[in-house]
PLY file of the C-alpha trace (Angstrom):
ply
format ascii 1.0
element vertex 200
property float x
property float y
property float z
element edge 199
property int vertex1
property int vertex2
end_header
-181.33 -32.33 93.49
-181.65 -28.82 94.95
-182.24 -28.20 98.66
-185.43 -26.29 97.98
-187.27 -29.59 97.57
-186.70 -30.48 101.24
-187.05 -28.64 104.53
-189.82 -26.62 106.13
-191.81 -23.90 104.39
-189.47 -21.15 105.54
-186.44 -23.01 104.20
-188.21 -23.59 100.90
-188.65 -19.83 100.47
-185.24 -19.02 101.97
-186.59 -16.83 104.78
-186.57 -16.72 108.56
-189.55 -17.90 110.63
-189.97 -14.30 111.84
-190.36 -12.98 108.26
-193.03 -10.34 107.70
-195.86 -10.88 105.18
-194.04 -8.51 102.79
-190.87 -10.62 103.04
-192.87 -13.79 102.41
-194.34 -12.18 99.28
-190.94 -11.03 97.99
-189.35 -14.44 98.61
-192.20 -16.18 96.80
-191.81 -13.95 93.73
-188.06 -14.54 93.72
-188.47 -18.33 93.92
-191.06 -18.38 91.14
-188.63 -16.56 88.90
-185.71 -18.76 89.92
-187.60 -22.00 89.19
-189.38 -20.69 86.10
-189.07 -22.44 82.74
-186.94 -19.58 81.38
-184.51 -19.52 84.33
-180.88 -19.76 83.26
-179.63 -20.09 86.85
-180.84 -23.68 87.32
-181.02 -24.80 83.67
-178.19 -27.29 84.14
-179.17 -28.33 87.69
-182.79 -29.44 87.31
-184.63 -31.28 84.58
-188.15 -30.06 83.66
-189.90 -32.48 86.07
-187.70 -31.35 88.96
-188.44 -27.71 88.12
-192.17 -28.41 88.23
-191.83 -30.17 91.59
-189.78 -27.27 92.92
-192.41 -24.74 91.80
-195.13 -26.87 93.37
-193.20 -26.97 96.66
-192.72 -23.17 96.54
-196.43 -22.66 95.88
-197.38 -24.96 98.78
-195.10 -23.07 101.17
-196.44 -19.71 100.03
-200.11 -20.73 100.36
-199.54 -21.65 104.01
-197.32 -18.72 105.00
-199.42 -16.02 103.35
-202.52 -16.98 105.39
-202.13 -15.77 109.02
-204.26 -18.60 110.42
-202.63 -21.39 108.46
-199.22 -19.92 109.26
-200.05 -19.81 112.98
-201.13 -23.47 112.94
-198.09 -24.46 110.89
-195.68 -22.60 113.20
-197.24 -24.33 116.21
-196.88 -27.74 114.56
-193.21 -27.05 113.75
-192.38 -25.71 117.20
-191.79 -22.14 116.00
-194.37 -20.80 118.48
-195.33 -21.75 122.00
-198.39 -23.97 122.30
-201.31 -21.77 123.23
-199.73 -18.65 121.68
-202.36 -16.03 120.76
-204.00 -16.32 117.38
-203.77 -13.54 114.79
-205.95 -10.55 115.66
-208.28 -11.03 112.70
-211.35 -13.18 113.44
-211.17 -16.71 112.07
-213.90 -17.35 109.48
-216.97 -19.01 110.94
-217.22 -22.76 110.55
-219.98 -24.31 108.54
-221.25 -23.91 105.01
-220.42 -20.79 103.08
-223.50 -18.55 102.96
-225.08 -18.29 99.54
-225.38 -14.75 98.27
-228.95 -14.10 97.22
-229.09 -11.62 94.33
-231.18 -8.51 94.96
-234.65 -8.47 93.43
-234.91 -6.84 90.02
-235.90 -3.16 90.01
-239.63 -2.56 89.71
-240.89 -2.16 86.20
-241.86 1.33 85.26
-245.40 1.76 84.04
-245.72 1.67 80.27
-245.93 5.13 78.70
-249.49 6.31 78.26
-251.15 7.60 75.11
-253.57 10.52 75.25
-256.84 10.32 73.39
-257.07 12.95 70.62
-257.19 15.82 70.38
-253.75 16.28 71.92
-253.39 19.99 72.56
-251.74 22.12 75.22
-254.72 21.88 77.58
-254.72 18.05 77.41
-250.99 17.97 78.12
-251.39 20.32 81.09
-254.23 18.27 82.59
-252.22 15.06 82.33
-249.13 16.72 83.84
-251.10 18.16 86.77
-252.76 14.78 87.45
-249.25 13.30 87.79
-248.17 16.06 90.17
-245.31 17.20 87.94
-244.40 20.88 87.66
-243.07 22.66 84.62
-239.88 23.33 86.58
-239.45 19.58 87.05
-239.73 19.05 83.30
-237.38 21.94 82.57
-234.75 20.58 84.98
-234.90 17.14 83.41
-235.13 18.16 79.76
-233.10 21.40 79.79
-236.00 23.09 77.95
-236.85 26.58 79.17
-240.00 26.88 81.25
-241.21 29.63 78.93
-241.35 27.24 75.93
-243.15 24.63 78.02
-245.72 27.29 78.95
-246.16 28.21 75.24
-246.80 24.53 74.40
-249.47 24.18 77.10
-251.07 27.52 76.15
-251.06 26.60 72.43
-249.28 29.86 71.63
-248.28 28.58 68.22
-246.78 31.83 66.99
-244.19 31.74 69.79
-243.21 28.09 69.39
-239.85 27.17 67.82
-239.41 25.65 64.35
-241.14 22.26 63.87
-237.89 20.25 64.09
-237.17 21.73 67.55
-240.78 21.65 68.67
-240.97 17.91 67.96
-237.96 17.35 70.21
-239.45 19.54 72.94
-242.71 17.60 72.82
-240.91 14.25 73.06
-238.94 15.42 76.11
-242.15 16.75 77.69
-243.81 13.38 77.09
-240.89 11.40 78.60
-240.88 13.57 81.71
-244.61 13.10 82.31
-244.97 9.41 81.40
-246.48 9.80 77.95
-245.41 7.90 74.84
-242.95 10.36 73.19
-243.38 9.63 69.47
-247.16 9.41 69.43
-247.60 12.43 71.72
-245.35 14.60 69.56
-247.00 13.46 66.34
-250.53 14.02 67.67
-249.67 17.58 68.81
-247.85 18.37 65.55
-250.72 17.04 63.42
-253.20 19.25 65.21
-250.81 22.20 64.85
-250.53 21.58 61.08
-254.30 21.43 60.70
-254.69 24.67 62.66
-252.13 26.46 60.45
-253.84 25.19 57.27
-257.15 26.68 58.40
-255.59 30.12 58.84
0 1
1 2
2 3
3 4
4 5
5 6
6 7
7 8
8 9
9 10
10 11
11 12
12 13
13 14
14 15
15 16
16 17
17 18
18 19
19 20
20 21
21 22
22 23
23 24
24 25
25 26
26 27
27 28
28 29
29 30
30 31
31 32
32 33
33 34
34 35
35 36
36 37
37 38
38 39
39 40
40 41
41 42
42 43
43 44
44 45
45 46
46 47
47 48
48 49
49 50
50 51
51 52
52 53
53 54
54 55
55 56
56 57
57 58
58 59
59 60
60 61
61 62
62 63
63 64
64 65
65 66
66 67
67 68
68 69
69 70
70 71
71 72
72 73
73 74
74 75
75 76
76 77
77 78
78 79
79 80
80 81
81 82
82 83
83 84
84 85
85 86
86 87
87 88
88 89
89 90
90 91
91 92
92 93
93 94
94 95
95 96
96 97
97 98
98 99
99 100
100 101
101 102
102 103
103 104
104 105
105 106
106 107
107 108
108 109
109 110
110 111
111 112
112 113
113 114
114 115
115 116
116 117
117 118
118 119
119 120
120 121
121 122
122 123
123 124
124 125
125 126
126 127
127 128
128 129
129 130
130 131
131 132
132 133
133 134
134 135
135 136
136 137
137 138
138 139
139 140
140 141
141 142
142 143
143 144
144 145
145 146
146 147
147 148
148 149
149 150
150 151
151 152
152 153
153 154
154 155
155 156
156 157
157 158
158 159
159 160
160 161
161 162
162 163
163 164
164 165
165 166
166 167
167 168
168 169
169 170
170 171
171 172
172 173
173 174
174 175
175 176
176 177
177 178
178 179
179 180
180 181
181 182
182 183
183 184
184 185
185 186
186 187
187 188
188 189
189 190
190 191
191 192
192 193
193 194
194 195
195 196
196 197
197 198
198 199
């Protein structure tokens, strides 16, 4: 039998009663390694059951000595400190049940994207945007689309608009920034644009 299975918590870890928290931690790691299953040092001294008991004793000592409050109480019970010695400076946790953490309420749902009644042209888009109090600069900052192109869309200046593949993307970003349904808004504007170009 090895002496680590008897004695006080400090003797179990092989440290002095004045050991710092860092020394307690180092001693604990050393003992875990020494009494580990792969340890060669005590292979011939302890059978597997004795090793498990030794590790359990090391763990018990560490759990007490690592906690400043439990260590204070233990030291007082063993005569290592004077009765009535000051407690650690940290406040002792309040007695009573552990408070239950109430999860925060879910974020408010955003309003569903709106769909404009046809015809969806630049003037309809501008009216909707102005009703929402959103400026073209706000949309440009969010979408990275130049204000000039946003003005062309609202003014229906078709000749100055980019190629259809880009215009569709611009319209979808405009719609997202103002609270409109992106796909349907872009398609409605593009359909009207196609009809206008066919009439010319």
